[in-house]
C-alpha positions as CSV (number, residue, x, y, z in Angstrom):
1,M,30.1,3.9,62.5
2,S,27.2,2.6,60.6
3,F,24.2,0.9,62.2
4,W,24.9,-2.1,59.9
5,H,28.6,-2.5,60.9
6,P,29.2,-5.8,62.8
7,Q,31.0,-4.0,65.7
8,F,28.2,-1.5,66.3
9,L,27.0,-1.7,69.9
10,H,23.2,-1.7,69.6
11,S,22.5,-2.0,73.4
12,Q,24.8,0.8,74.3
13,H,23.4,3.0,71.5
14,G,19.9,2.2,72.6
15,R,20.5,3.0,76.3
16,K,22.1,6.3,75.3
17,H,19.5,7.4,72.7
18,N,16.3,5.5,73.3
19,Y,16.1,4.9,77.1
20,L,15.3,8.0,79.0
21,R,15.0,8.5,82.8
22,H,11.3,9.3,82.3
23,D,10.9,5.9,80.5
24,A,12.5,4.1,83.5
25,N,10.0,5.8,85.9
26,L,7.0,5.0,83.7
27,L,8.0,1.4,83.2
28,K,8.5,0.8,87.0
29,T,4.8,1.5,87.5
30,Q,3.7,-1.0,84.9
31,D,2.8,-4.6,85.5
32,L,5.6,-7.0,84.4
33,K,3.2,-9.4,82.7
34,T,1.6,-6.5,80.8
35,L,5.0,-5.1,79.8
36,H,6.1,-8.6,78.7
37,E,2.9,-9.0,76.6
38,S,3.4,-5.5,75.2
39,I,7.0,-6.3,74.3
40,L,5.9,-9.6,72.7
41,A,3.1,-7.8,70.8
42,N,5.5,-5.2,69.6
43,L,8.1,-7.9,68.6
44,H,5.3,-9.7,66.8
45,K,4.3,-6.5,65.0
46,A,7.9,-5.9,64.2
47,K,8.3,-9.4,62.8
48,A,5.1,-9.2,60.8
49,S,6.0,-5.8,59.5
50,S,9.5,-7.2,58.6
51,F,7.9,-10.2,56.8
52,M,5.5,-7.9,55.0
53,L,8.3,-5.6,54.0
54,M,10.5,-8.5,52.9
55,D,7.5,-9.9,50.9
56,Q,7.1,-6.5,49.2
57,F,10.8,-6.3,48.6
58,T,10.9,-9.8,47.2
59,H,7.8,-9.0,45.0
60,L,9.4,-5.8,43.8
61,S,12.7,-7.5,43.3
62,T,11.0,-10.3,41.3
63,Q,9.0,-7.8,39.3
64,K,12.1,-5.8,38.6
65,S,13.9,-9.0,37.6
66,L,11.0,-9.9,35.3
67,D,10.9,-6.3,33.9
68,L,14.7,-6.5,33.4
69,E,14.4,-9.9,31.7
70,Q,11.6,-8.5,29.5
71,K,13.7,-5.5,28.7
72,E,16.7,-7.7,27.9
73,Q,14.5,-9.8,25.7
74,S,13.2,-6.7,24.0
75,L,16.7,-5.4,23.6
76,V,17.8,-8.7,22.0
77,F,14.8,-8.7,19.8
78,S,15.4,-5.0,18.9
79,Q,19.1,-5.7,18.2
80,T,18.1,-8.7,16.0
81,E,15.5,-6.7,14.2
82,N,17.9,-3.8,13.8
83,S,20.5,-6.2,12.3
84,R,17.9,-7.7,10.0
85,L,16.7,-4.2,8.9
86,T,20.3,-3.0,8.5
87,A,21.0,-6.0,6.2
88,E,17.8,-5.3,4.4
89,V,18.7,-1.7,3.9
90,I,22.1,-2.7,2.6
91,E,20.5,-5.1,0.2
92,L,18.0,-2.5,-0.9
93,T,20.7,0.0,-1.3
94,T,22.7,-2.4,-3.5
95,Q,19.5,-3.1,-5.6
96,V,18.9,0.6,-5.9
97,K,22.5,1.2,-7.1
98,K,22.1,-1.6,-9.6
99,K,18.7,-0.2,-10.8
100,D,20.3,3.3,-11.0
101,K,23.1,2.0,-13.1
102,L,20.7,0.1,-15.3
103,L,18.5,3.3,-15.6
104,A,21.6,5.3,-16.5
105,D,22.6,2.7,-19.1
106,L,19.0,2.7,-20.5
107,N,19.1,6.5,-20.6
108,N,22.4,6.4,-22.5
109,Q,20.9,3.8,-24.9
110,L,17.8,6.0,-25.3
111,N,20.0,9.1,-26.0
112,T,22.0,7.1,-28.5
113,L,18.8,5.8,-30.2
114,E,17.3,9.2,-30.3
115,A,20.4,10.6,-31.9
116,E,20.3,7.7,-34.4
117,K,16.6,8.3,-35.0
118,Q,17.3,12.0,-35.6
119,S,20.1,11.0,-38.0
120,W,17.7,8.6,-39.9
121,N,15.0,11.3,-40.0
122,L,17.5,13.6,-41.6
123,K,18.6,10.9,-44.1
124,E,14.9,10.2,-44.8
125,K,14.3,13.9,-45.4
126,D,17.3,14.0,-47.7
127,L,16.2,10.9,-49.6
128,L,12.7,12.3,-50.0
129,N,14.1,15.6,-51.3
130,N,16.4,13.6,-53.6
131,S,13.5,11.4,-54.6
132,E,11.5,14.5,-55.6
133,L,14.5,15.9,-57.5
134,L,14.9,12.6,-59.2
135,K,11.2,12.5,-60.1
136,D,11.5,16.0,-61.5
137,Q,14.7,15.0,-63.4
138,I,13.1,11.8,-64.7
139,G,10.0,13.8,-65.7
140,S,12.2,16.4,-67.5
141,S,14.3,13.6,-69.1
142,L,11.1,11.8,-70.3
143,N,9.6,15.1,-71.5
144,M,12.9,15.9,-73.3
145,G,13.1,12.4,-74.7
146,F,9.5,12.7,-75.9
147,Q,10.2,16.1,-77.5
148,L,13.3,14.6,-79.2
149,A,11.2,11.7,-80.5
150,L,8.6,14.1,-81.9
151,D,11.3,16.1,-83.5
152,Q,12.7,12.9,-85.2
153,V,9.2,11.9,-86.3
154,R,8.7,15.4,-87.8
155,V,12.0,15.0,-89.7
156,L,11.0,11.5,-90.9
157,C,7.4,12.3,-91.6
158,P,7.1,16.0,-92.2
159,D,3.4,15.7,-93.3
160,A,2.3,13.8,-90.2
161,D,-0.1,15.7,-87.8
162,L,1.5,15.3,-84.4
163,S,-0.8,17.7,-82.5
164,P,-2.8,14.9,-80.7
165,A,0.6,13.4,-79.4
166,D,1.0,14.0,-75.7
167,I,3.4,12.4,-73.2
168,S,0.5,11.6,-70.9
169,K,-1.3,9.4,-73.5
170,S,-0.8,5.8,-74.3
171,V,-1.5,3.7,-77.4
172,V,-4.4,1.3,-77.0
173,N,-5.8,-0.6,-80.0
174,R,-3.9,1.8,-82.3
175,Q,-5.5,4.8,-80.7
176,L,-4.2,7.5,-78.3
177,V,-5.9,7.4,-75.0
178,E,-5.4,9.4,-71.7
179,T,-3.4,7.4,-69.1
180,D,-4.4,7.4,-65.4
181,D,-1.5,8.3,-63.2
């Protein structure tokens, strides 16, 4: 049975385990007043020790309660902060997904524009080639037309000296002069 059990017989236990025959003989030789004072002193020490232990227990218990309260407050703060950060991460993840989609769209647009640019560059190259061909054809046509006109003048005026005639010359004040290109 436990020492703390309400039916525990403290005096019987004490007599059996704490009161020896040698103690009885020693105590009989002592002065009753001295024994009484000694018992009171020991009871006083026991009470003082008990109060001191209870004060320490109360202090430790209070400290543990305060520590527990601080830990609970820290836990609540941590949970709140964790919830806030989780929400922030979710928001940032959503923003990143939107930005990734926008970036993908912009990359698609860029690829499309680069393809269009390449197409336009090819068209420009074709047009420049065609332009050179047209210039050559126009030059050939003009030269041919000039030669045909000279042939007609030779037929109409066989005695005319056409040696100074040149396709690159212009008539200014009834004179043939070199034209600047």
